[in-house]
Each structure stands twice: as C-alpha cells, then as structure tokens.
C-alpha atoms as a printed R data frame, in Angstrom:
    type eleno elety resid chain resno       x       y      z
1   ATOM     1    CA   MET     A     1   0.000   0.000  0.000
2   ATOM     2    CA   GLY     A     2   1.517   3.334 -1.015
3   ATOM     3    CA   MET     A     3   2.055   6.210  1.363
4   ATOM     4    CA   GLY     A     4  -0.382   8.481 -0.392
5   ATOM     5    CA   GLY     A     5  -0.627  12.177  0.428
6   ATOM     6    CA   GLY     A     6  -0.624  13.617  3.917
7   ATOM     7    CA   TRP     A     7  -3.147  11.420  5.723
8   ATOM     8    CA   TYR     A     8  -1.731  12.330  9.128
9   ATOM     9    CA   SER     A     9  -2.688  15.981  8.775
10  ATOM    10    CA   LYS     A    10  -6.162  15.325  7.414
11  ATOM    11    CA   ARG     A    11  -9.247  15.480  9.601
12  ATOM    12    CA   GLU     A    12 -12.741  14.620  8.487
13  ATOM    13    CA   THR     A    13 -15.947  14.523 10.459
14  ATOM    14    CA   GLY     A    14 -17.243  11.105  9.473
15  ATOM    15    CA   MET     A    15 -20.466  10.168  7.702
16  ATOM    16    CA   GLN     A    16 -23.709  12.016  8.299
17  ATOM    17    CA   SER     A    17 -26.503   9.909  9.757
18  ATOM    18    CA   SER     A    18 -30.149  10.403  8.854
19  ATOM    19    CA   ASN     A    19 -30.760  12.671 11.868
20  ATOM    20    CA   GLY     A    20 -27.829  14.920 10.967
21  ATOM    21    CA   SER     A    21 -25.424  13.650 13.616
22  ATOM    22    CA   VAL     A    22 -22.001  12.318 12.738
23  ATOM    23    CA   ALA     A    23 -21.758   8.528 12.594
24  ATOM    24    CA   PHE     A    24 -18.416   6.791 13.018
25  ATOM    25    CA   ASP     A    25 -18.211   3.432 11.259
26  ATOM    26    CA   GLU     A    26 -14.799   1.970 12.059
27  ATOM    27    CA   GLY     A    27 -15.246  -1.147  9.935
28  ATOM    28    CA   ALA     A    28 -16.230   0.816  6.834
29  ATOM    29    CA   LEU     A    29 -13.336   3.241  7.296
30  ATOM    30    CA   VAL     A    30 -10.850   0.395  7.644
31  ATOM    31    CA   GLU     A    31 -12.131  -1.202  4.444
32  ATOM    32    CA   ARG     A    32 -11.854   2.108  2.592
33  ATOM    33    CA   ALA     A    33  -8.348   2.642  3.969
34  ATOM    34    CA   ARG     A    34  -7.321  -0.864  2.919
35  ATOM    35    CA   ALA     A    35  -8.557  -0.019 -0.577
36  ATOM    36    CA   GLY     A    36  -6.227   2.994 -0.691
37  ATOM    37    CA   ASP     A    37  -8.491   5.777  0.577
38  ATOM    38    CA   ASP     A    38  -6.159   8.051  2.567
39  ATOM    39    CA   SER     A    39  -9.028  10.229  3.792
40  ATOM    40    CA   ALA     A    40 -10.562   7.172  5.486
41  ATOM    41    CA   PHE     A    41  -7.324   6.473  7.329
42  ATOM    42    CA   ALA     A    42  -7.139  10.141  8.304
43  ATOM    43    CA   GLU     A    43 -10.563   9.755  9.929
44  ATOM    44    CA   LEU     A    44  -9.296   6.772 11.918
45  ATOM    45    CA   VAL     A    45  -6.319   8.848 13.047
46  ATOM    46    CA   GLY     A    46  -8.589  11.711 14.029
47  ATOM    47    CA   GLN     A    47 -10.805   9.363 16.023
48  ATOM    48    CA   TYR     A    48  -8.042   7.739 18.058
49  ATOM    49    CA   ASP     A    49  -4.923   9.917 18.029
50  ATOM    50    CA   ARG     A    50  -5.663  11.671 21.327
51  ATOM    51    CA   LYS     A    51  -6.289   8.369 23.100
52  ATOM    52    CA   VAL     A    52  -3.152   6.805 21.656
53  ATOM    53    CA   TYR     A    53  -1.084   9.851 22.586
54  ATOM    54    CA   ARG     A    54  -2.435   9.799 26.146
55  ATOM    55    CA   LEU     A    55  -1.576   6.110 26.463
56  ATOM    56    CA   ALA     A    56   1.926   6.661 25.036
57  ATOM    57    CA   ARG     A    57   2.469   9.634 27.355
58  ATOM    58    CA   ASN     A    58   1.452   7.593 30.384
59  ATOM    59    CA   ILE     A    59   3.886   4.808 29.476
60  ATOM    60    CA   THR     A    60   6.884   6.900 28.393
61  ATOM    61    CA   GLN     A    61   6.265   9.856 30.745
62  ATOM    62    CA   ASN     A    62   7.772  12.078 28.086
63  ATOM    63    CA   ASP     A    63   5.955  14.379 25.659
64  ATOM    64    CA   GLU     A    64   8.478  14.046 22.830
65  ATOM    65    CA   ASP     A    65   8.607  10.257 23.099
66  ATOM    66    CA   ALA     A    66   4.818  10.107 23.203
67  ATOM    67    CA   GLU     A    67   4.577  12.138 20.004
68  ATOM    68    CA   ASP     A    68   7.111   9.809 18.342
69  ATOM    69    CA   VAL     A    69   5.137   6.769 19.491
70  ATOM    70    CA   LEU     A    70   1.914   8.280 18.158
71  ATOM    71    CA   GLN     A    71   3.325   8.923 14.703
72  ATOM    72    CA   ASP     A    72   5.291   5.659 14.514
73  ATOM    73    CA   ALA     A    73   2.275   3.615 15.602
74  ATOM    74    CA   PHE     A    74  -0.036   5.090 12.995
75  ATOM    75    CA   LEU     A    75   2.667   4.871 10.324
76  ATOM    76    CA   LYS     A    76   3.132   1.167 11.061
77  ATOM    77    CA   ALA     A    77  -0.616   0.638 11.035
78  ATOM    78    CA   TYR     A    78  -0.864   2.474  7.712
79  ATOM    79    CA   THR     A    79   1.888   0.468  6.050
80  ATOM    80    CA   HIS     A    80   0.617  -2.852  7.429
81  ATOM    81    CA   LEU     A    81  -3.128  -2.423  6.895
82  ATOM    82    CA   ASP     A    82  -3.128  -5.507  4.682
83  ATOM    83    CA   ASN     A    83  -2.169  -7.518  7.789
84  ATOM    84    CA   PHE     A    84  -5.240  -6.324  9.681
85  ATOM    85    CA   HIS     A    85  -8.032  -8.808  9.062
86  ATOM    86    CA   GLY     A    86 -10.698  -7.390 11.361
87  ATOM    87    CA   ASP     A    87 -10.480 -10.139 13.991
88  ATOM    88    CA   SER     A    88 -10.378  -7.368 16.598
89  ATOM    89    CA   LYS     A    89 -11.244  -3.683 16.626
90  ATOM    90    CA   PHE     A    90  -8.883  -1.357 14.803
91  ATOM    91    CA   TYR     A    91  -8.453   0.578 18.047
92  ATOM    92    CA   THR     A    92  -7.332  -2.559 19.876
93  ATOM    93    CA   TRP     A    93  -4.814  -3.202 17.100
94  ATOM    94    CA   ILE     A    94  -3.399   0.336 17.110
95  ATOM    95    CA   VAL     A    95  -3.135   0.241 20.904
96  ATOM    96    CA   ARG     A    96  -1.098  -2.950 20.704
97  ATOM    97    CA   ILE     A    97   1.262  -1.313 18.200
98  ATOM    98    CA   ALA     A    98   1.532   1.842 20.310
99  ATOM    99    CA   VAL     A    99   2.283  -0.092 23.496
100 ATOM   100    CA   ASN     A   100   5.093  -1.977 21.741
101 ATOM   101    CA   GLU     A   101   6.526   1.284 20.399
102 ATOM   102    CA   ALA     A   102   6.331   2.910 23.834
103 ATOM   103    CA   LEU     A   103   8.084  -0.027 25.501
104 ATOM   104    CA   MET     A   104  10.828   0.167 22.886
105 ATOM   105    CA   LYS     A   105  11.322   3.824 23.841
106 ATOM   106    CA   LEU     A   106  11.662   2.825 27.489
107 ATOM   107    CA   ARG     A   107  14.176   0.083 26.677
108 ATOM   108    CA   LYS     A   108  16.357   2.494 24.725
109 ATOM   109    CA   ARG     A   109  16.141   5.107 27.465
110 ATOM   110    CA   ARG     A   110  17.118   2.575 30.124
111 ATOM   111    CA   GLY     A   111  20.104   1.204 28.222
112 ATOM   112    CA   ASP     A   112  18.346  -1.843 26.766
113 ATOM   113    CA   LYS     A   113  17.149  -2.948 30.195
114 ATOM   114    CA   MET     A   114  14.167  -5.154 29.474
115 ATOM   115    CA   VAL     A   115  10.741  -3.619 30.016
116 ATOM   116    CA   SER     A   116   7.890  -5.999 29.328
117 ATOM   117    CA   LEU     A   117   4.206  -6.287 30.032
118 ATOM   118    CA   ASP     A   118   4.611 -10.059 30.147
119 ATOM   119    CA   GLU     A   119   6.751 -10.161 33.295
120 ATOM   120    CA   GLU     A   120   5.352 -12.171 36.166
121 ATOM   121    CA   ILE     A   121   3.919 -10.065 38.958
122 ATOM   122    CA   GLU     A   122   3.105 -11.698 42.255
123 ATOM   123    CA   LEU     A   123  -0.220 -10.690 43.708
124 ATOM   124    CA   GLY     A   124   0.493 -11.347 47.374
125 ATOM   125    CA   GLU     A   125  -2.233 -11.627 49.947
126 ATOM   126    CA   GLU     A   126  -0.825  -8.603 51.763
127 ATOM   127    CA   ALA     A   127  -1.482  -6.370 48.768
128 ATOM   128    CA   VAL     A   128  -5.114  -7.456 48.702
129 ATOM   129    CA   THR     A   129  -5.885  -7.401 52.406
130 ATOM   130    CA   ARG     A   130  -3.832  -4.438 53.614
131 ATOM   131    CA   GLU     A   131  -6.031  -1.687 54.971
132 ATOM   132    CA   ILE     A   132  -5.485   1.637 53.296
133 ATOM   133    CA   ALA     A   133  -6.161   4.916 55.062
134 ATOM   134    CA   VAL     A   134  -8.733   7.066 53.310
135 ATOM   135    CA   TRP     A   135 -10.014  10.595 53.633
136 ATOM   136    CA   ASP     A   136 -12.644  12.340 55.699
137 ATOM   137    CA   GLY     A   137 -15.008  14.479 53.696
138 ATOM   138    CA   ASN     A   138 -14.923  15.203 49.988
139 ATOM   139    CA   PRO     A   139 -11.552  16.192 48.453
140 ATOM   140    CA   GLU     A   140 -13.501  18.177 45.844
141 ATOM   141    CA   GLN     A   141 -14.348  20.645 48.626
142 ATOM   142    CA   THR     A   142 -10.630  21.223 49.245
143 ATOM   143    CA   TYR     A   143  -9.186  20.925 45.737
144 ATOM   144    CA   SER     A   144 -10.323  22.432 42.454
145 ATOM   145    CA   GLN     A   145 -11.110  20.125 39.553
146 ATOM   146    CA   GLU     A   146  -7.823  21.110 37.909
147 ATOM   147    CA   GLU     A   147  -5.871  20.400 41.106
148 ATOM   148    CA   LEU     A   148  -7.567  17.007 41.460
149 ATOM   149    CA   ARG     A   149  -6.741  16.174 37.852
150 ATOM   150    CA   VAL     A   150  -3.080  17.056 38.403
151 ATOM   151    CA   VAL     A   151  -2.933  14.988 41.609
152 ATOM   152    CA   LEU     A   152  -4.506  11.975 39.900
153 ATOM   153    CA   ASP     A   153  -2.303  12.320 36.802
154 ATOM   154    CA   GLU     A   154   0.813  12.390 38.977
155 ATOM   155    CA   ALA     A   155  -0.396   9.329 40.870
156 ATOM   156    CA   ILE     A   156  -0.984   7.435 37.607
157 ATOM   157    CA   GLN     A   157   2.466   8.453 36.347
158 ATOM   158    CA   SER     A   158   4.001   6.945 39.494
159 ATOM   159    CA   LEU     A   159   2.784   3.462 38.535
160 ATOM   160    CA   LYS     A   160   5.139   0.988 36.858
161 ATOM   161    CA   PRO     A   161   4.507   0.590 33.102
162 ATOM   162    CA   THR     A   162   3.082  -2.907 33.705
163 ATOM   163    CA   PHE     A   163   0.343  -1.435 35.897
164 ATOM   164    CA   ARG     A   164  -0.020   1.947 34.216
165 ATOM   165    CA   SER     A   165  -0.933   0.537 30.798
166 ATOM   166    CA   VAL     A   166  -3.625  -1.732 32.206
167 ATOM   167    CA   PHE     A   167  -5.108   1.047 34.352
168 ATOM   168    CA   GLN     A   168  -5.110   3.457 31.425
169 ATOM   169    CA   LEU     A   169  -6.978   1.085 29.122
170 ATOM   170    CA   ARG     A   170  -9.450  -0.305 31.675
171 ATOM   171    CA   ASP     A   171 -10.275   2.651 33.900
172 ATOM   172    CA   VAL     A   172  -9.481   5.654 31.704
173 ATOM   173    CA   GLU     A   173 -10.271   4.465 28.176
174 ATOM   174    CA   GLU     A   174 -12.904   2.055 29.558
175 ATOM   175    CA   LEU     A   175 -11.953  -0.949 27.453
176 ATOM   176    CA   SER     A   176 -13.320  -4.263 28.666
177 ATOM   177    CA   THR     A   177 -11.063  -6.751 30.433
178 ATOM   178    CA   GLU     A   178 -11.052  -8.906 27.300
179 ATOM   179    CA   GLU     A   179 -10.186  -5.965 25.009
180 ATOM   180    CA   THR     A   180  -7.406  -4.856 27.366
181 ATOM   181    CA   ALA     A   181  -5.964  -8.367 27.451
182 ATOM   182    CA   GLU     A   182  -6.006  -8.548 23.657
183 ATOM   183    CA   ALA     A   183  -4.471  -5.095 23.211
184 ATOM   184    CA   LEU     A   184  -1.630  -5.775 25.641
185 ATOM   185    CA   GLY     A   185  -1.099  -9.426 24.784
186 ATOM   186    CA   LEU     A   186  -1.889 -10.550 28.323
187 ATOM   187    CA   SER     A   187  -4.128 -13.185 29.831
188 ATOM   188    CA   ILE     A   188  -7.394 -12.073 31.427
189 ATOM   189    CA   PRO     A   189  -6.185 -13.089 34.936
190 ATOM   190    CA   ALA     A   190  -3.014 -11.034 34.373
191 ATOM   191    CA   VAL     A   191  -5.082  -7.982 33.437
192 ATOM   192    CA   LYS     A   192  -7.240  -8.389 36.535
193 ATOM   193    CA   SER     A   193  -4.275  -8.777 38.876
194 ATOM   194    CA   ARG     A   194  -2.418  -5.800 37.394
195 ATOM   195    CA   LEU     A   195  -5.543  -3.649 37.557
196 ATOM   196    CA   LEU     A   196  -6.057  -4.538 41.201
197 ATOM   197    CA   ARG     A   197  -2.449  -3.716 42.038
198 ATOM   198    CA   ALA     A   198  -2.694  -0.421 40.138
199 ATOM   199    CA   ARG     A   199  -5.858   0.597 41.988
200 ATOM   200    CA   LEU     A   200  -4.379  -0.303 45.361
201 ATOM   201    CA   GLN     A   201  -1.190   1.622 44.679
202 ATOM   202    CA   LEU     A   202  -3.145   4.654 43.477
203 ATOM   203    CA   ARG     A   203  -5.333   4.643 46.570
204 ATOM   204    CA   GLU     A   204  -2.286   4.433 48.806
205 ATOM   205    CA   ARG     A   205  -0.539   7.291 47.014
206 ATOM   206    CA   LEU     A   206  -3.668   9.452 47.072
207 ATOM   207    CA   THR     A   207  -4.070   8.675 50.755
208 ATOM   208    CA   ARG     A   208  -0.615  10.065 51.424
209 ATOM   209    CA   GLN     A   209  -1.468  13.070 49.280
210 ATOM   210    CA   PHE     A   210  -4.643  13.979 51.139
211 ATOM   211    CA   LYS     A   211  -3.368  12.792 54.550
212 ATOM   212    CA   ARG     A   212  -6.822  12.154 55.894
213 ATOM   213    CA   LYS     A   213  -8.812   9.230 57.244
214 ATOM   214    CA   GLY     A   214 -12.481   8.410 57.010
215 ATOM   215    CA   ASP     A   215 -14.897   7.309 54.332
216 ATOM   216    CA   ASP     A   216 -13.386   6.393 50.972
217 ATOM   217    CA   ALA     A   217 -14.041   9.329 48.649
218 ATOM   218    CA   PHE     A   218 -12.462   7.526 45.678
219 ATOM   219    CA   ALA     A   219 -14.225   4.173 45.951
220 ATOM   220    CA   PHE     A   220 -13.899   3.643 42.184
221 ATOM   221    CA   LEU     A   221 -10.162   2.957 42.602
C-alpha cells in the first residue's frame, strides 16, 4: 500500500446519519483505507490519536517520546493495513502497536534494560488485604477540579509501566477486560491482577497526598 498524500494531517468529520449527527463506522473506514483511501485512514487517526497519545504519554512519561510513538504507531498501522483482518477492533490493534513502540522507547532510554508487560507479577495476599487509610469528607471541597486532575495524573504516572498501561486502558479508556488483554497481549487473569495492584497503589498514594482518614471518597479505585 503506497504512502499516499498527507493522511496524518487530514481530519474529516465522518459520515452524516439520517438525523444529521455524525456517525463513526470503524469497519467501513478500515475497508476504505485498505482499498487505498487516505481520507478514510485520516478519519481513523482523528478518532483515536488523542487516546493513543495519552496512552503513550502515560507509558513513556515524556511528551516528545509520546509524540514519536503516536506517529510511529499510525505509520506502522498504515503500512501494514493488509495484515489487519478485522479479527479485533482497529483501536485494539493500534493500541497494541503503540504499546510496543512505547516499551521500545523505554528500553532504549534505560540502556536496553528489558521492560515488558509479560513479566510475572506476584499478587500477594498482603497487597489485597492491607487496609489503606482514606479521607474524611470530599476532596472536591478542598481541591479544584484542575488540582484534582493534576494529583490523579501524577499518581498514575508513578505506577510501573506494567500497571499503568492496564489502568489506562481499563479505567481511563474504559476498554473491557477482554479488550485490554487482547491489546496488551496478556491473559485475562493477568489484566485483573495488574488492575487490582494499580488501583491499590493509586489509593495508597492518594491517601498520602490527602493525609486524611475516614470514608473512601475515591471508591472507584
């Protein structure tokens, strides 16, 4: 498939539905892109680039690396569209590519020290049963929405890549457990254990941040 002209910079609004709203048909766009329609691929980029960038940024913790991952991931997807057979969602496929690219960035940055999402992680009983101090009252009464976002973002960034990627896909992007497992190349039990560890670590870090005890104001973690 040829490179075509400037798909990365193109943005289209999708197809108009009968009621005038914009309808996004991923399957149809993929088929058009596979047939050589660059504008269709540009629509796919426009639909998912922010999510892919956010995921890459959370793994690499570096804006420049995240931008490189974003462009490299979509370039690889573009040049290998013939290898995508629709067995999964296009988004799941591009996430898998982006995660691999982000991990490669980490390996290079750490002097080829292996960074893998497949490493075994023990889920000890202590991590599950340990009581975690929580906060009295509502943190939203003390912190602005922007301050809360910054606090939560910093807490997510503190997670190891093995936990951060799973948390990002499951709790931020709201992929299902099965979709997350497929995107990251993990088993479903591995996704569940990593998600639990990520949530526990986030709650502990946020506890230290707010330094309060009482009812759990972030029960979703």
